[in-house]
N, C-alpha and C positions, 0 to 999 in steps of 0.2 A: 766190551763193558762199555757204557759211557764216562768221560774226561770228567765233568763237571756229575758231581750228585743232585740227585732227585730226591725233590721232598715223598718222602713216602707216606707223613702223616702230619698235620697242622694239630698246631697243639693251644688251644685255646685256657687262657687260667680262669682259676674259680676264685673270687671274694670267701675269704673264711677267718675264723681267727683261733689263735694256736697258743701254748702257754697259758697262763693267766689274765689272757685276755687280747693279747694283741692281733690286730688287725693287719691282713695280708694278702696278697695273692701266692694262688699255689699253683703255680704250672705244671706242676706232675706230683704222683704222689703214689699212694699206695695202689688205687684200682687201674694205675699205668705198670704195676710190680714186673718187673721183667722184659719189659718194651723195650727199656732203654738203659738195659744192663751196661756197666758196673754201677749205674746211677739210679738211686732209687727214688729222691725228692730233689724238687727245686723250689724254693719260697722267693718272692719277693715282697719287700717291704716297702713302704714310701708314706711319709706323712709329714704335714707339718704340725698336726693338732697331737699334743701329746697325751691326750686321752687312748689315742688311738695305738700309744704303745707306752705309755710309761710302766704299767704290768710290768711288762717282760716275762722272763722265762725262768721262774723261781727253780729251786733246784731241781734236778729230775737226772735219771741214768742213762746211761747208754752202753751198749756193748756190740760187738762184733761188726762197727761200722765206722765211717769218717762223718766228720760235720765239717764245711767250706763254710765259712765267713766271707763274704767282700764288702767292705762299707763303701757304699757311692756319699755318704753324707750323715754328719753325728759322730754320734759316741755311744758306745756297748761298754760296761762294766763284765769283768767276767772273775769268777773263781772258781775252784774244785775241790776234790777231796783230797787233792795231791799235796793241795796249800797253795797251787799255783796261782796265780791274780793279775788285773790288770786290765788294761782299757785299750781298745781298738778304735781307731776314728776313719776320720776319709781317706778313701784309698787304701787302707791296711787289709790284710787279710790273716786268717789265722783258720790255720789245716789242724782241727783234733780228730788223732787215732784214737779210738776210745777201745779199741780192741778189748782185756778181759775183762775192763769194766773202769766207768769212769762216773763221780758224780757231781753233775757241775751246777750253773747257774748263769743266765745270759740275762742285763740288767740293762734295757736304753737309758741313756740319760738325757733327760730334757737342755738342752743347749741354745734353746730360743728359734731355733731354724729347723730345718727338716732333718726328719732320720730316714737315713734309705738304704737298701742295700740287699743282698742275696745270701741267702744260706743254701746250701746245697750238700743231699747227703749221700756218700759212697758208701759200696758195698765192700765187703771186704771176704777172701775167699778162705775158707774152712780152713787151711793152712795156717792161716794168721788169726785169726777169731779171736784168738786168745792170747796176742804178743803183748807187751808192755804198755800200757795208754802213753801217749806222748804230745806234745806241741808243737807246731812249727808258728811261731808268730811273726809276720813279715810286717815292717813298718814301709809305709807309701814309697818314701825315698828309696826302697832296696828294687821297686820296679819299675821297670825299663820302658819306654813308648818307644816303637820305630814310627816312624813318620814318610810315606811313601811320599814319592813325585806330584803324583794328584792329590793330593793332601790328606788322604785315609792315613788315621790314624789307628797303629793297634798297639794298645798295653799290655804287654806279655806276663799274665801272672803264674804261669807252671807252662812247663813244653817250650819248645824251640823255635822262634820264627824268624828266617831270615839272620841267622847266626848269632841273635839275641835271646838268651835263653830265660825264664823265667827263677824269681827264687825261692819258689815252694819244690822240693826235690825227695827221693828215693821215696817216691808214692807207689806204692804197689798196684794199681789201677792203671800205672803210665799216663797221667791226664795232659792233655794241654787247655789251655785254660784261655782265653784272651776276652779284654773288652775293645771291641772295634768300634769306633768313630769316623764316617765315611759323609761328604760335603755331599752337595747336591751334583746329580750327573757325575757320578763317578762309579769307577769299577773296582772290585778285590776280590783276590783269588788266593784261596789261604790250602797248601798241599797239607792232607790227612794222610791218615796208615790206613790204607785200603779197608783194612778188616775191623778196624775200631768203631764204635759209635760214636756218632756225631749229631749235634745238635746245634738248636741256634735259638736264642729268644731275644726278641726285640722289644727294648723299652722306651726309644723314643724315636721320632719319624717314620719312615716307610720306607721300603726294598723290596726287593725282587731278590728270591732264591734260587728259582726253577725258571728256565726260561719258556716251559711249555706251557706257565699259569700265567696268565694275564693279568690276573689281579695281584698288585704288589702284598705283602705281609704289612700287618700298622701293630701301631703299640701293643704289646698287651698280649702277642701272640709268639706262639714258637715252632721250631717247624725241628722232624727227626728225619735224618735224610736216609736216603738207600744208600746202594755200595758204590763207589766210587773214590777214585784219587785226590780228589782235590774238592774246594765249598769255592761257588763262585756266588758273590753277591752285587747285585746294581741297584743304585738309584736314579731316581728321576728328578723333578722341583722339590722333594725334599730333601732334608738332612736325616741322617738314620744313627742310633747307637744300640749295638748289640752283644752279648756274650756270645761265645762260639766255644762247645765244651766238647772235648773227644776223649774214650780213655777203652782201655782193654776188656772188653766182654770178659765175665766170670764162668758163665756155663751151668754154675751150680744153681740145688734146689734153695728154693728162700723159704725163712720162716719167721713170720714178720708180725711183732704185735708191739706197739707203741714206739718206744726209743730203743729196740733190742730187736736185731737181726741177726736168727741164727739158719741152719742150712734145715731144724729138723723141729718138731713139735715139742718133742724130748726136751732138747735142749733148751729153749726157749721157756719149759717149765720150768727147768732145773734152774735155770737163770733169773726166773722171778719168784722162785721156793728161796733162792740164797738171798735175794733181796729180801725179803720176808725178814729171815733169820738173819741178818746182818751180816753177811758172808761173802757180802757181792764185791766189793773191793777184794782185789789180790795182792799178797805183799810179793817181793822177788827176793 
């Protein structure tokens, strides 16, 4: 087996809109169902024009999965059916486990500057799809950055890098989530679990992740990696910034419709029936 993981697929983000008309780039989603198990969808949003985001994501349900919001710029106000509310801003993380069901809204705020960030959807195994909902709201002040001798900076959101552990914990997918910033003419090697799904999304500059490929990846492209114990990234004349995420595959059937992800069509139908009949939210 190769030491450095090779790229098995280049992923090109597609412009789309969601919620009440938020413009975003869908890096992967429904049509890659199962390909990046346990990850379901990844969106990147970024704009200085409030018209692109201000309509937000009004009240909507989730069940059987998790959403992970990582803010790069701006602020998003959230509230939910459990009475939780708050605002996440630059560098903050929100890891929301929908479990048995939650109804919430996420509304970007016009702060006069750029609004940007990522939202990742993570599947839950059958054994956890109906657990009680919960949030982990992590302020930027709790996210540590490891700076290497060559100037590479690794922001540790979840998982561990060189002894530094991210603040997001007790997640079933056993994820690692890093925001990596590389200067020109540098190399970076990240050890990963050999059996886990690993992907990267480059959102600034250019970098190579596979020595067998002559052309570098550029901002707006993602890479799904094959098997191996580590990922290697290399920059040339350009800097690069990317997120690198890994997680434990579930390997179960996926029945997915909109914001609800179950294992069977019967479970999906039951979830939407409960939603129509105002029985969606479970009480403990």
